[in-house]
C-alpha positions as CSV (number, residue, x, y, z in Angstrom):
1,X,128.4,108.7,86.6
2,X,126.4,108.1,83.8
3,X,123.5,110.6,83.2
4,X,120.6,109.7,81.1
5,X,118.4,112.5,81.3
6,X,114.4,111.6,82.0
7,X,112.4,114.1,79.7
8,X,110.0,115.8,82.1
9,X,111.6,115.4,85.6
10,X,113.9,118.5,86.4
11,X,117.5,118.1,86.6
12,X,117.8,118.2,90.2
13,X,115.6,115.5,90.7
14,X,117.3,113.4,88.5
15,X,120.9,114.7,90.5
16,X,119.6,113.4,93.6
17,X,117.7,110.1,92.2
18,X,121.7,109.8,90.9
19,X,123.1,110.4,94.2
20,X,120.7,107.6,96.0
21,X,121.5,105.5,93.7
22,X,125.2,105.9,94.0
23,X,124.5,105.2,97.9
24,X,122.0,102.3,97.4
25,X,125.2,100.6,95.2
26,X,127.4,101.3,98.4
27,X,124.8,99.4,100.7
28,X,123.9,102.9,102.2
29,X,120.2,102.9,102.0
30,X,119.0,105.4,104.6
31,X,121.2,107.8,103.0
32,X,120.0,106.9,99.7
33,X,116.3,107.3,101.1
34,X,117.0,110.8,102.0
35,X,118.4,111.5,98.7
36,X,115.2,109.7,97.1
37,X,112.6,111.4,99.3
38,X,114.6,115.0,98.3
39,X,114.0,114.1,94.7
40,X,110.3,113.4,95.1
41,X,109.8,116.9,96.8
42,X,110.7,118.5,93.1
43,X,109.1,115.0,90.8
44,X,106.5,113.8,92.9
45,X,105.4,111.4,90.1
46,X,109.4,110.4,89.5
47,X,108.7,106.5,89.1
48,X,112.0,105.8,88.5
49,X,113.0,107.0,92.3
50,X,109.5,106.0,94.1
51,X,110.6,102.4,92.7
52,X,113.9,102.8,94.5
53,X,113.0,103.8,97.4
54,X,111.2,100.6,97.4
55,X,113.8,98.7,96.9
56,X,115.9,101.2,99.5
57,X,113.1,99.7,102.3
58,X,112.9,96.4,101.3
59,X,116.8,96.0,102.0
60,X,116.3,97.7,105.1
61,X,113.3,95.0,105.8
62,X,111.0,97.7,106.3
63,X,108.5,95.6,103.8
64,X,105.1,97.5,104.7
65,X,106.7,100.7,103.8
66,X,108.1,99.1,100.4
67,X,104.8,97.6,99.4
68,X,103.2,101.3,100.0
69,X,105.8,102.6,97.3
70,X,105.6,100.1,94.9
71,X,101.6,100.4,95.0
72,X,102.3,104.1,94.3
73,X,104.6,103.5,91.3
74,X,101.8,101.6,90.0
75,X,99.6,104.0,90.6
76,X,101.7,106.3,88.4
77,X,102.5,103.6,85.8
78,X,100.3,100.5,85.7
79,X,101.9,99.3,82.7
80,X,105.1,98.4,84.1
81,X,106.0,94.8,84.8
82,X,108.8,95.2,86.5
83,X,107.5,97.2,89.4
84,X,104.4,94.9,89.2
85,X,106.7,91.7,89.3
86,X,108.9,92.9,92.4
87,X,105.9,94.1,94.8
88,X,104.2,91.2,94.2
89,X,107.5,88.9,94.5
90,X,107.9,90.9,98.2
91,X,104.1,89.9,99.0
92,X,104.8,86.2,98.1
93,X,108.2,85.8,99.9
94,X,109.0,88.2,102.6
95,X,105.4,89.6,102.7
96,X,104.0,86.3,104.4
97,X,106.3,86.6,106.8
98,X,105.7,90.0,108.1
99,X,101.8,90.3,108.2
100,X,101.8,92.1,104.5
101,X,100.6,89.1,102.3
102,X,97.7,87.6,101.2
């Protein structure tokens, strides 16, 4: 597991984030969500963890929760083109099917 330190984020939260990514990479999205939640208890504004949590929800078909996480991440980091695109893509494709879209 490669370590890239994120300035201002406690090392414990970063460890939990990395474990969550590992679980997500193995297709264990439910377990990954637990690690992301723990990371966010330590660092509530950890945008990367919030964004990846949204991705887990999307993988699990929980689109409303995914959009909520993307919106939360955008609120913290409104300049992130990646987060905006991911949310908009979800709303335009899956969101229409699940009542979340425009």
